[in-house]
Backbone as JSON, one array per atom type, in Angstrom:
{
  "sequence": "MKKIGIIGCGAIGAGIAEFIQQKLKKKARIVALCDLDFKKAQSLSKKITPRPRLTNIDYLIKKCDLIIEAASPKISGKIAQKAVSLKKEALIMSTGGLLNFKDIKSIYVPSGAVCGMDGVRAAAIGKIKRVTLTTRKPPKGLRGAPYLEKRKIDIDKIKKETVIYNGTAQDAVKHFPKNINVAATLSISGIGPRQTKVRIITSPEYNTNSHEVEVEGEFGRLFTKTENVPSKENPKTSQLAIYSALAKLKEVIG",
  "N": [[-49.04, 2.27, 81.55], [-48.87, 5.34, 82.98], [-46.41, 6.84, 84.96], [-46.71, 8.96, 87.64], [-45.58, 11.87, 89.37], [-46.05, 14.05, 92.08], [-45.35, 17.29, 93.04], [-45.69, 19.21, 95.74], [-48.14, 19.18, 98.01], [-50.5, 20.4, 98.78], [-53.72, 22.04, 98.63], [-54.2, 22.04, 95.8], [-52.48, 20.0, 94.82], [-53.49, 17.8, 96.25], [-56.09, 17.71, 95.27], [-55.62, 17.07, 92.6], [-54.41, 14.57, 92.88], [-56.54, 13.05, 93.92], [-58.29, 13.12, 91.75], [-56.84, 11.75, 89.77], [-56.76, 9.19, 90.9], [-59.49, 8.53, 90.89], [-60.49, 8.99, 88.27], [-58.53, 8.45, 86.35], [-57.26, 6.07, 86.84], [-56.85, 3.78, 85.35], [-55.0, 4.42, 83.52], [-52.95, 5.85, 84.63], [-50.67, 6.2, 87.43], [-49.92, 7.32, 90.66], [-46.74, 7.58, 91.8], [-44.88, 8.87, 93.34], [-44.35, 11.41, 95.82], [-43.74, 14.79, 96.86], [-42.92, 17.29, 99.19], [-42.14, 20.27, 100.95], [-43.18, 20.43, 103.45], [-43.23, 17.77, 105.24], [-45.24, 16.4, 106.61], [-47.56, 17.04, 105.24], [-47.17, 15.73, 102.79], [-47.01, 13.14, 103.73], [-49.56, 12.79, 104.82], [-51.17, 13.0, 102.52], [-50.23, 10.82, 101.08], [-51.3, 8.64, 102.42], [-53.83, 8.52, 101.49], [-53.71, 7.46, 99.05], [-53.66, 4.7, 96.86], [-51.79, 2.15, 95.25], [-49.63, 3.05, 98.0], [-47.69, 5.94, 97.44], [-44.15, 6.75, 97.02], [-42.36, 8.8, 99.3], [-40.33, 11.42, 98.61], [-37.41, 13.27, 97.32], [-37.11, 16.15, 95.1], [-35.35, 15.72, 92.87], [-35.11, 12.9, 92.7], [-37.76, 12.21, 92.27], [-38.34, 13.39, 89.77], [-36.62, 11.95, 88.11], [-37.67, 9.34, 88.28], [-40.28, 9.43, 87.39], [-42.79, 9.64, 84.77], [-44.47, 11.76, 84.19], [-44.4, 14.88, 85.62], [-45.96, 16.72, 88.09], [-46.27, 19.96, 89.11], [-47.22, 21.67, 91.93], [-46.53, 23.52, 93.81], [-44.81, 26.05, 94.32], [-43.99, 29.24, 92.86], [-41.37, 29.81, 93.31], [-39.86, 27.57, 92.93], [-40.85, 26.36, 90.67], [-39.87, 26.98, 88.09], [-37.3, 25.84, 88.15], [-37.97, 23.17, 88.44], [-39.25, 22.73, 86.02], [-37.09, 23.12, 84.26], [-35.38, 20.99, 85.0], [-37.0, 18.84, 84.35], [-37.28, 19.13, 81.57], [-34.61, 18.85, 80.79], [-34.22, 16.17, 81.28], [-35.91, 15.11, 79.52], [-38.55, 14.73, 80.26], [-42.11, 14.82, 80.81], [-43.95, 17.65, 82.01], [-46.29, 19.26, 84.09], [-47.09, 22.42, 84.94], [-48.24, 24.32, 87.58], [-47.68, 26.64, 89.06], [-47.25, 29.18, 87.44], [-45.92, 31.57, 87.51], [-43.24, 31.15, 87.98], [-42.25, 30.51, 85.53], [-41.72, 32.64, 83.89], [-39.19, 33.51, 83.21], [-38.26, 31.39, 81.88], [-37.26, 29.75, 79.02], [-37.79, 27.48, 77.36], [-40.63, 26.86, 76.94], [-42.38, 25.47, 75.36], [-42.33, 22.71, 75.63], [-43.58, 22.22, 77.98], [-46.47, 21.62, 79.93], [-49.04, 23.89, 80.42], [-51.67, 24.75, 82.32], [-54.81, 26.52, 81.85], [-55.58, 27.78, 84.12], [-57.08, 30.05, 86.46], [-58.55, 31.58, 84.73], [-60.46, 32.43, 81.82], [-60.41, 32.09, 78.21], [-57.82, 31.88, 77.17], [-57.13, 30.48, 74.9], [-58.03, 32.11, 72.84], [-56.37, 34.34, 73.26], [-53.84, 33.28, 72.7], [-54.21, 32.74, 70.0], [-54.59, 35.34, 69.03], [-52.05, 36.33, 69.46], [-50.57, 35.39, 67.35], [-50.79, 37.25, 65.4], [-50.43, 40.81, 65.51], [-50.46, 42.2, 68.69], [-51.76, 44.91, 70.43], [-52.36, 45.73, 73.02], [-52.65, 44.37, 76.31], [-54.58, 43.77, 79.1], [-55.12, 42.98, 82.48], [-57.52, 42.78, 84.96], [-57.88, 42.11, 88.22], [-59.98, 41.05, 90.81], [-60.19, 40.48, 94.21], [-61.25, 39.1, 97.38], [-60.18, 40.4, 100.58], [-58.95, 38.28, 102.16], [-57.92, 36.65, 100.23], [-55.61, 37.83, 99.45], [-54.01, 38.09, 101.57], [-50.9, 38.1, 103.29], [-49.23, 38.58, 101.16], [-46.08, 39.57, 99.78], [-45.92, 42.2, 98.8], [-47.83, 43.66, 100.25], [-46.85, 43.42, 102.85], [-44.36, 44.66, 102.62], [-45.11, 47.29, 102.11], [-46.51, 47.83, 104.33], [-49.29, 47.47, 104.45], [-52.31, 46.93, 105.89], [-54.38, 44.54, 105.2], [-56.75, 43.74, 106.3], [-57.92, 45.97, 107.3], [-59.05, 47.38, 105.31], [-61.9, 48.95, 104.1], [-63.47, 49.56, 101.93], [-63.89, 49.34, 98.31], [-60.76, 49.04, 96.87], [-57.9, 49.91, 94.97], [-55.2, 47.93, 94.94], [-52.87, 47.34, 93.59], [-51.17, 48.43, 90.65], [-49.68, 47.91, 87.73], [-47.05, 46.22, 85.92], [-47.28, 42.79, 84.69], [-44.99, 41.37, 85.19], [-43.92, 42.53, 87.54], [-46.12, 42.19, 89.2], [-46.32, 39.41, 89.59], [-44.02, 39.02, 91.04], [-44.5, 40.53, 93.34], [-46.86, 39.44, 94.31], [-46.69, 36.49, 94.66], [-48.17, 34.16, 95.31], [-50.72, 34.73, 94.65], [-51.43, 35.67, 92.12], [-51.08, 34.06, 89.82], [-52.46, 33.93, 87.49], [-51.77, 36.19, 86.04], [-49.25, 35.59, 85.1], [-49.83, 33.37, 83.49], [-51.45, 34.56, 81.54], [-49.55, 36.3, 80.45], [-47.7, 34.51, 79.32], [-49.28, 33.39, 77.36], [-49.79, 35.56, 75.76], [-48.34, 38.64, 75.13], [-46.12, 38.76, 76.75], [-44.59, 39.35, 80.05], [-43.69, 41.97, 80.65], [-45.06, 43.68, 79.03], [-47.69, 43.21, 79.56], [-50.36, 44.53, 81.33], [-51.47, 44.98, 84.71], [-54.02, 45.17, 87.12], [-54.89, 45.06, 90.52], [-57.55, 44.68, 92.63], [-59.29, 45.08, 95.7], [-61.9, 44.35, 98.11], [-63.92, 44.26, 101.03], [-66.43, 43.44, 100.46], [-66.36, 41.7, 98.38], [-66.9, 38.35, 97.37], [-65.98, 36.5, 95.65], [-63.29, 35.46, 93.45], [-62.4, 37.4, 90.78], [-61.58, 37.8, 87.32], [-60.78, 39.95, 84.76], [-60.06, 40.09, 81.41], [-58.64, 41.96, 78.87], [-57.95, 42.4, 75.52], [-56.42, 43.94, 72.78], [-55.84, 44.12, 69.32], [-54.56, 43.31, 66.02], [-56.51, 41.52, 65.28], [-58.84, 42.48, 66.35], [-60.91, 43.06, 69.16], [-60.83, 41.51, 72.33], [-62.62, 40.38, 75.11], [-62.91, 39.03, 78.27], [-64.55, 37.77, 81.19], [-64.14, 36.25, 84.23], [-65.6, 34.79, 86.96], [-64.74, 33.46, 89.9], [-65.17, 30.84, 92.29], [-63.56, 30.63, 95.37], [-61.21, 28.08, 96.35], [-62.17, 25.73, 98.84], [-60.29, 24.68, 100.54], [-58.12, 26.37, 100.26], [-58.21, 29.72, 100.18], [-56.73, 31.4, 98.57], [-56.52, 30.2, 96.2], [-58.32, 29.64, 93.24], [-61.19, 27.62, 92.53], [-61.5, 26.95, 89.87], [-58.92, 26.96, 88.91], [-57.88, 24.58, 89.85], [-59.58, 22.8, 88.54], [-58.79, 23.35, 85.91], [-56.29, 22.21, 85.78], [-56.95, 19.53, 86.02], [-58.43, 19.17, 83.7], [-56.44, 19.55, 81.8], [-54.82, 17.38, 82.43], [-56.51, 15.24, 81.67], [-56.48, 15.7, 78.97], [-53.78, 15.26, 78.36], [-53.22, 12.64, 79.31], [-55.37, 11.22, 78.45]],
  "CA": [[-49.39, 2.97, 82.79], [-47.99, 6.49, 83.15], [-46.0, 7.06, 86.34], [-46.87, 10.39, 87.96], [-45.05, 12.4, 90.61], [-46.64, 15.34, 92.44], [-44.53, 18.15, 93.91], [-46.63, 20.14, 96.36], [-49.25, 18.35, 98.44], [-51.55, 21.23, 99.36], [-55.07, 21.92, 98.08], [-54.18, 21.69, 94.38], [-51.86, 18.69, 94.69], [-54.41, 16.79, 96.77], [-57.2, 17.62, 94.33], [-55.12, 16.37, 91.42], [-54.21, 13.17, 93.27], [-57.85, 12.43, 94.03], [-58.83, 12.97, 90.39], [-56.1, 10.67, 89.1], [-57.21, 7.91, 91.46], [-60.88, 8.26, 90.58], [-60.83, 9.1, 86.85], [-57.46, 8.05, 85.43], [-56.52, 4.96, 87.46], [-56.53, 2.75, 84.38], [-53.95, 4.9, 82.63], [-51.88, 6.55, 85.37], [-50.49, 5.84, 88.84], [-49.05, 8.22, 91.41], [-45.69, 6.75, 92.39], [-44.0, 9.64, 94.22], [-44.81, 12.7, 96.31], [-42.68, 15.61, 97.46], [-43.37, 18.57, 99.76], [-41.27, 20.76, 102.02], [-43.87, 20.03, 104.68], [-43.28, 16.3, 105.15], [-46.51, 15.91, 107.14], [-48.54, 17.16, 104.17], [-46.91, 14.64, 101.86], [-47.34, 11.89, 104.43], [-51.02, 12.75, 104.94], [-51.72, 12.71, 101.2], [-49.82, 9.47, 100.66], [-52.18, 7.67, 103.07], [-55.1, 8.5, 100.76], [-53.42, 6.95, 97.71], [-53.39, 3.25, 96.79], [-50.83, 1.83, 96.31], [-49.05, 4.25, 98.6], [-46.51, 6.42, 96.71], [-42.92, 7.0, 97.76], [-42.1, 10.19, 99.69], [-38.94, 11.58, 98.18], [-37.01, 14.63, 96.97], [-37.46, 16.58, 93.74], [-34.49, 15.09, 91.87], [-35.48, 11.48, 92.55], [-39.11, 12.17, 91.72], [-38.27, 13.7, 88.33], [-35.94, 10.83, 87.43], [-38.44, 8.11, 88.31], [-41.65, 9.61, 86.9], [-43.0, 10.01, 83.37], [-45.12, 13.07, 84.19], [-44.2, 15.59, 86.89], [-46.96, 17.76, 88.32], [-45.81, 20.93, 90.1], [-48.29, 22.42, 92.58], [-45.84, 23.95, 95.02], [-44.49, 27.47, 94.47], [-43.23, 29.81, 91.74], [-39.95, 29.88, 93.66], [-39.16, 26.37, 92.44], [-41.49, 25.78, 89.48], [-38.97, 27.13, 86.95], [-36.23, 24.84, 88.27], [-38.58, 21.87, 88.18], [-39.46, 22.68, 84.57], [-35.77, 22.97, 83.62], [-34.89, 19.63, 85.25], [-37.85, 17.92, 83.59], [-36.92, 19.28, 80.15], [-33.26, 18.3, 80.59], [-34.32, 14.71, 81.32], [-36.92, 14.76, 78.51], [-39.77, 14.29, 80.94], [-43.27, 15.72, 80.71], [-44.22, 18.36, 83.25], [-47.44, 20.15, 84.15], [-46.71, 23.45, 85.91], [-49.33, 25.15, 88.08], [-47.15, 27.94, 89.52], [-46.72, 29.69, 86.18], [-45.06, 32.73, 87.75], [-41.85, 30.72, 87.92], [-41.87, 30.21, 84.15], [-41.58, 33.86, 83.1], [-37.82, 33.62, 82.7], [-37.92, 30.08, 81.34], [-37.4, 29.89, 77.57], [-38.27, 26.29, 76.66], [-41.98, 26.68, 77.44], [-43.15, 24.64, 74.43], [-42.37, 21.31, 76.06], [-44.2, 22.19, 79.3], [-47.93, 21.79, 79.93], [-49.47, 25.01, 81.26], [-53.14, 24.85, 82.36], [-55.32, 27.9, 81.7], [-55.68, 28.35, 85.45], [-58.33, 30.61, 86.96], [-59.05, 32.57, 83.77], [-60.94, 31.87, 80.56], [-60.07, 32.83, 76.99], [-56.41, 31.82, 76.8], [-57.02, 30.01, 73.51], [-58.18, 33.3, 72.01], [-55.17, 35.17, 73.42], [-52.77, 32.62, 71.94], [-54.51, 32.94, 68.58], [-54.34, 36.75, 68.75], [-50.6, 36.56, 69.5], [-49.99, 35.06, 66.06], [-50.71, 38.55, 64.75], [-49.9, 41.87, 66.36], [-51.29, 42.62, 69.81], [-51.42, 46.27, 70.87], [-52.53, 45.94, 74.46], [-53.25, 43.31, 77.13], [-54.82, 44.26, 80.46], [-55.79, 42.08, 83.41], [-58.04, 43.38, 86.19], [-58.22, 41.03, 89.16], [-60.65, 41.46, 92.05], [-60.16, 39.41, 95.21], [-61.52, 39.5, 98.76], [-58.92, 40.59, 101.34], [-58.3, 37.05, 102.61], [-57.23, 36.05, 99.09], [-54.35, 38.55, 99.24], [-53.29, 38.14, 102.85], [-49.56, 37.51, 103.32], [-48.45, 38.92, 99.96], [-44.9, 40.4, 100.09], [-46.21, 43.6, 98.44], [-48.56, 44.26, 101.36], [-45.96, 43.47, 104.01], [-43.32, 45.65, 102.35], [-45.7, 48.63, 102.18], [-47.21, 47.88, 105.61], [-50.72, 47.6, 104.19], [-53.12, 45.98, 106.67], [-55.46, 44.19, 104.29], [-57.99, 43.55, 107.07], [-58.48, 47.27, 107.66], [-59.66, 47.99, 104.13], [-63.35, 48.96, 104.3], [-64.18, 49.8, 100.67], [-63.16, 48.9, 97.12], [-59.46, 49.72, 96.83], [-56.89, 49.41, 94.03], [-54.0, 47.58, 95.73], [-51.69, 47.3, 92.71], [-51.36, 48.82, 89.25], [-48.35, 47.86, 87.12], [-46.84, 45.16, 84.93], [-47.42, 41.42, 85.15], [-43.66, 40.98, 85.69], [-43.83, 42.95, 88.94], [-47.25, 41.62, 89.94], [-45.95, 38.04, 89.97], [-42.98, 39.13, 92.06], [-45.09, 41.09, 94.57], [-47.97, 38.6, 94.76], [-46.32, 35.19, 94.08], [-49.16, 33.1, 95.56], [-52.05, 35.27, 94.46], [-51.7, 36.2, 90.79], [-50.55, 33.19, 88.76], [-53.2, 34.21, 86.25], [-51.03, 37.21, 85.29], [-48.17, 34.88, 84.4], [-50.45, 32.55, 82.44], [-51.84, 35.5, 80.48], [-48.31, 36.79, 79.82], [-47.15, 33.43, 78.51], [-50.17, 33.2, 76.22], [-49.87, 36.77, 74.95], [-47.2, 39.47, 74.69], [-45.03, 38.77, 77.72], [-44.88, 39.96, 81.34], [-43.38, 43.4, 80.74], [-46.05, 44.44, 78.26], [-49.02, 42.93, 80.11], [-50.7, 45.41, 82.45], [-52.26, 44.31, 85.74], [-54.6, 45.89, 88.26], [-55.45, 44.19, 91.55], [-58.5, 45.44, 93.43], [-59.9, 44.3, 96.78], [-62.99, 44.94, 98.87], [-64.51, 43.28, 101.95], [-67.72, 43.02, 99.91], [-66.16, 40.65, 97.38], [-66.91, 36.96, 97.86], [-65.42, 35.67, 94.59], [-62.1, 35.97, 92.75], [-62.79, 37.63, 89.39], [-60.5, 38.23, 86.42], [-61.2, 40.52, 83.48], [-58.96, 40.17, 80.44], [-58.96, 42.75, 77.68], [-56.87, 42.34, 74.54], [-56.66, 44.65, 71.52], [-54.81, 43.85, 68.33], [-54.95, 43.25, 64.61], [-57.69, 40.67, 65.16], [-59.98, 43.18, 66.91], [-60.88, 43.21, 70.61], [-61.27, 40.35, 73.09], [-62.88, 40.69, 76.51], [-63.48, 37.92, 79.05], [-64.67, 37.97, 82.64], [-64.29, 34.98, 84.94], [-65.88, 34.95, 88.39], [-64.37, 32.17, 90.48], [-65.36, 30.5, 93.7], [-62.28, 30.2, 95.95], [-61.12, 26.71, 96.87], [-62.49, 25.67, 100.27], [-59.06, 24.35, 101.26], [-57.16, 27.48, 100.18], [-58.89, 30.86, 99.58], [-55.86, 32.07, 97.6], [-56.62, 29.42, 94.96], [-59.66, 29.5, 92.69], [-61.55, 26.25, 92.21], [-61.3, 26.75, 88.44], [-57.5, 26.67, 88.69], [-57.73, 23.14, 90.07], [-60.27, 22.13, 87.43], [-58.01, 23.51, 84.68], [-55.22, 21.2, 85.83], [-57.58, 18.23, 85.77], [-58.78, 19.14, 82.28], [-55.18, 19.37, 81.07], [-54.41, 15.98, 82.66], [-57.34, 14.4, 80.8], [-55.99, 15.92, 77.6], [-52.44, 14.67, 78.22], [-53.23, 11.21, 79.57], [-56.45, 10.62, 77.68]],
  "C": [[-48.39, 4.1, 83.02], [-47.7, 6.72, 84.63], [-45.97, 8.56, 86.63], [-46.26, 10.72, 89.31], [-45.64, 13.77, 90.86], [-45.73, 16.07, 93.41], [-45.43, 19.25, 94.45], [-47.9, 19.4, 96.72], [-50.33, 19.14, 99.19], [-52.88, 21.0, 98.68], [-55.07, 21.45, 96.63], [-53.61, 20.29, 94.19], [-52.79, 17.57, 95.14], [-55.59, 16.6, 95.83], [-56.82, 16.85, 93.08], [-54.96, 14.87, 91.72], [-55.54, 12.42, 93.34], [-58.45, 12.15, 92.65], [-58.15, 11.82, 89.64], [-56.58, 9.31, 89.58], [-58.62, 7.54, 91.02], [-61.14, 8.14, 89.08], [-59.78, 8.54, 85.9], [-56.7, 6.82, 85.9], [-56.16, 3.84, 86.48], [-55.36, 3.13, 83.48], [-52.77, 5.54, 83.36], [-51.86, 6.11, 86.83], [-49.53, 6.82, 89.49], [-48.01, 7.38, 92.14], [-44.79, 7.52, 93.35], [-44.63, 10.98, 94.58], [-43.64, 13.45, 96.93], [-43.29, 16.91, 97.98], [-42.39, 18.97, 100.85], [-41.85, 20.41, 103.39], [-44.1, 18.52, 104.6], [-44.63, 15.75, 105.62], [-47.61, 16.0, 106.09], [-48.4, 16.02, 103.17], [-47.33, 13.31, 102.47], [-48.86, 11.71, 104.52], [-51.67, 12.39, 103.61], [-51.41, 11.29, 100.77], [-50.75, 8.4, 101.23], [-53.52, 7.53, 102.34], [-54.95, 7.88, 99.37], [-53.07, 5.46, 97.78], [-52.93, 2.86, 95.39], [-50.11, 3.09, 96.78], [-47.77, 4.67, 97.86], [-45.31, 6.65, 97.63], [-42.81, 8.49, 98.09], [-40.63, 10.46, 99.46], [-38.61, 13.04, 97.9], [-37.3, 14.91, 95.5], [-36.65, 15.82, 92.68], [-34.88, 13.63, 91.62], [-36.84, 11.37, 91.86], [-39.09, 12.39, 90.2], [-37.65, 12.55, 87.55], [-36.84, 9.61, 87.28], [-39.83, 8.2, 87.7], [-41.69, 9.98, 85.42], [-43.58, 11.41, 83.25], [-44.98, 13.68, 85.57], [-45.24, 16.69, 86.98], [-46.46, 18.67, 89.43], [-47.02, 21.71, 90.62], [-47.76, 23.01, 93.87], [-45.7, 25.47, 95.14], [-43.75, 27.98, 93.25], [-41.74, 29.94, 92.04], [-39.17, 28.7, 93.09], [-39.73, 25.82, 91.14], [-40.61, 25.88, 88.23], [-37.86, 26.09, 86.96], [-36.76, 23.44, 87.99], [-38.77, 21.69, 86.68], [-38.14, 22.43, 83.85], [-35.25, 21.54, 83.78], [-35.69, 18.62, 84.44], [-37.48, 17.94, 82.11], [-35.56, 18.64, 79.88], [-33.26, 16.77, 80.57], [-35.38, 14.19, 80.35], [-38.16, 14.14, 79.13], [-40.89, 15.3, 80.71], [-43.48, 16.4, 82.05], [-45.44, 19.27, 83.09], [-47.16, 21.14, 85.28], [-47.9, 24.32, 86.29], [-48.86, 26.55, 88.46], [-46.45, 28.63, 88.36], [-45.83, 30.92, 86.35], [-43.59, 32.39, 87.66], [-41.35, 30.45, 86.52], [-41.55, 31.46, 83.32], [-40.19, 34.05, 82.53], [-37.32, 32.31, 82.11], [-38.24, 30.06, 79.85], [-38.08, 28.69, 76.9], [-39.69, 25.92, 77.12], [-42.79, 25.7, 76.59], [-43.29, 23.2, 74.88], [-43.0, 21.14, 77.44], [-45.71, 22.39, 79.17], [-48.3, 22.9, 80.91], [-51.0, 25.09, 81.23], [-53.58, 26.32, 82.25], [-55.53, 28.57, 83.05], [-57.06, 28.91, 85.76], [-58.96, 31.61, 86.0], [-59.46, 31.88, 82.48], [-60.44, 32.71, 79.38], [-58.63, 32.76, 76.54], [-56.2, 31.3, 75.38], [-57.13, 31.18, 72.54], [-56.97, 34.21, 72.07], [-54.01, 34.59, 72.63], [-52.97, 32.8, 70.44], [-54.19, 34.39, 68.18], [-52.85, 37.05, 68.66], [-49.9, 36.15, 68.22], [-49.84, 36.32, 65.22], [-50.11, 39.57, 65.7], [-50.91, 42.26, 67.43], [-50.82, 44.0, 70.28], [-51.42, 46.41, 72.38], [-53.17, 44.73, 75.12], [-53.37, 43.84, 78.57], [-55.58, 43.21, 81.27], [-56.24, 42.88, 84.63], [-58.54, 42.26, 87.09], [-58.86, 41.63, 90.41], [-60.7, 40.27, 93.0], [-60.59, 39.94, 96.57], [-60.22, 39.61, 99.53], [-58.21, 39.31, 101.74], [-57.55, 36.34, 101.48], [-55.9, 36.71, 98.79], [-53.47, 38.56, 100.48], [-51.94, 37.44, 102.77], [-48.7, 37.83, 102.11], [-47.28, 39.83, 100.33], [-45.14, 41.89, 99.83], [-46.89, 44.32, 99.61], [-47.67, 44.43, 102.59], [-44.9, 44.55, 103.84], [-43.85, 47.07, 102.52], [-46.54, 48.83, 103.43], [-48.71, 48.18, 105.42], [-51.45, 46.52, 104.98], [-54.37, 45.67, 105.86], [-56.8, 44.07, 105.01], [-58.64, 44.86, 107.48], [-59.12, 47.99, 106.48], [-61.18, 47.84, 104.22], [-64.14, 49.18, 103.02], [-63.32, 49.33, 99.51], [-61.89, 49.73, 96.94], [-58.55, 49.07, 95.8], [-55.6, 49.2, 94.82], [-52.74, 47.69, 94.87], [-52.08, 47.69, 91.29], [-49.98, 48.87, 88.6], [-48.26, 46.74, 86.1], [-47.07, 43.78, 85.54], [-46.1, 40.92, 85.75], [-43.54, 41.31, 87.17], [-44.95, 42.35, 89.78], [-46.93, 40.23, 90.44], [-44.91, 38.04, 91.07], [-43.57, 39.58, 93.4], [-46.19, 40.22, 95.16], [-47.76, 37.16, 94.25], [-47.35, 34.09, 94.26], [-50.58, 33.53, 95.22], [-52.42, 35.6, 93.02], [-51.03, 35.39, 89.69], [-51.22, 33.46, 87.42], [-52.49, 35.26, 85.4], [-49.89, 36.58, 84.5], [-48.72, 34.06, 83.25], [-50.86, 33.41, 81.26], [-50.62, 36.02, 79.73], [-47.71, 35.77, 78.88], [-47.97, 33.23, 77.24], [-50.13, 34.37, 75.25], [-48.56, 37.42, 74.59], [-46.09, 39.6, 75.72], [-45.34, 39.59, 78.96], [-44.6, 41.46, 81.45], [-44.41, 44.26, 80.01], [-47.47, 44.24, 78.78], [-49.27, 43.78, 81.35], [-51.66, 44.72, 83.41], [-52.75, 45.3, 86.79], [-55.17, 44.88, 89.23], [-56.29, 45.05, 92.49], [-59.08, 44.53, 94.51], [-61.02, 45.07, 97.46], [-63.55, 43.88, 99.81], [-65.87, 42.78, 101.46], [-67.58, 41.93, 98.86], [-66.25, 39.28, 98.04], [-66.47, 35.98, 96.78], [-64.11, 36.28, 94.11], [-62.51, 36.17, 91.3], [-61.61, 38.17, 88.59], [-61.1, 38.72, 85.11], [-59.98, 40.67, 82.59], [-59.43, 40.96, 79.24], [-57.74, 42.76, 76.76], [-57.3, 43.09, 73.29], [-55.51, 44.37, 70.57], [-55.35, 43.85, 66.92], [-56.26, 42.49, 64.41], [-58.97, 41.4, 65.54], [-59.83, 43.33, 68.41], [-61.47, 41.96, 71.26], [-61.49, 40.79, 74.53], [-63.5, 39.46, 77.18], [-63.56, 38.32, 80.52], [-64.96, 36.63, 83.28], [-64.51, 35.27, 86.41], [-65.72, 33.58, 89.05], [-64.79, 32.04, 91.94], [-64.02, 30.05, 94.25], [-62.35, 28.75, 96.4], [-61.41, 26.73, 98.37], [-61.24, 25.42, 101.11], [-58.07, 25.51, 101.29], [-57.8, 28.66, 99.46], [-58.04, 31.63, 98.57], [-55.92, 31.38, 96.23], [-58.07, 29.34, 94.5], [-59.94, 28.04, 92.35], [-61.3, 25.94, 90.74], [-59.84, 26.42, 88.12], [-57.23, 25.17, 88.86], [-58.38, 22.37, 88.92], [-59.47, 22.22, 86.13], [-56.87, 22.51, 84.62], [-55.77, 19.82, 85.51], [-57.95, 18.09, 84.29], [-57.53, 18.9, 81.42], [-54.67, 17.94, 81.23], [-55.21, 15.03, 81.76], [-56.88, 14.49, 79.35], [-54.67, 15.19, 77.37], [-52.47, 13.15, 78.33], [-54.31, 10.49, 78.76], [-57.41, 9.9, 78.56]]
}
């Protein structure tokens, strides 16, 4: 029985917990939860049987076999480092925090809200010339991003299709830490965050989160387009991102 700890008890963490209880209960048990918002952790714990312990990050990592991070890129890198140092397994959802983390091979990284990462990883064995990500999100999916606040952009006043950001994945993850994890995931799979180009576009007419990935290299050209339905619990998170974590869990736990 694999002992699991979940750090981050929001929409993704709760979805993962429910899946483990329903689909993996014969092979895994949630024994610990951690969240800065104690009420969130407490609320989730009441839905889990037997009820897990509410604790801090260090204790959770020490006591669990598999650590699932669904909190924030601000702490995901540190969680990964602690897990690796203690030779524990870790599944990291906030991939933006891994861009400066070297020992990525021992960490499980779900494909997130974008398709085609297996092809990108294969292409990276050879020479890749160019990787471009074009993300389209409705305004509510970008609300609260530091980039918008710093530039005093009122996202709710945008009336037509507008390019909000055009730059590298490295900067995109910094400016949109809760909105563009897909850029980090693509960077990890391909040629890195400084070489990966990102465009973020918004419009009040959008009702899905879409991601277009274009890769050119020795292998030829790869193009994927993923149109995601936002999570009902959190419009900044695509439903596919949650499903990708569940698929990875099935792969890891069996």
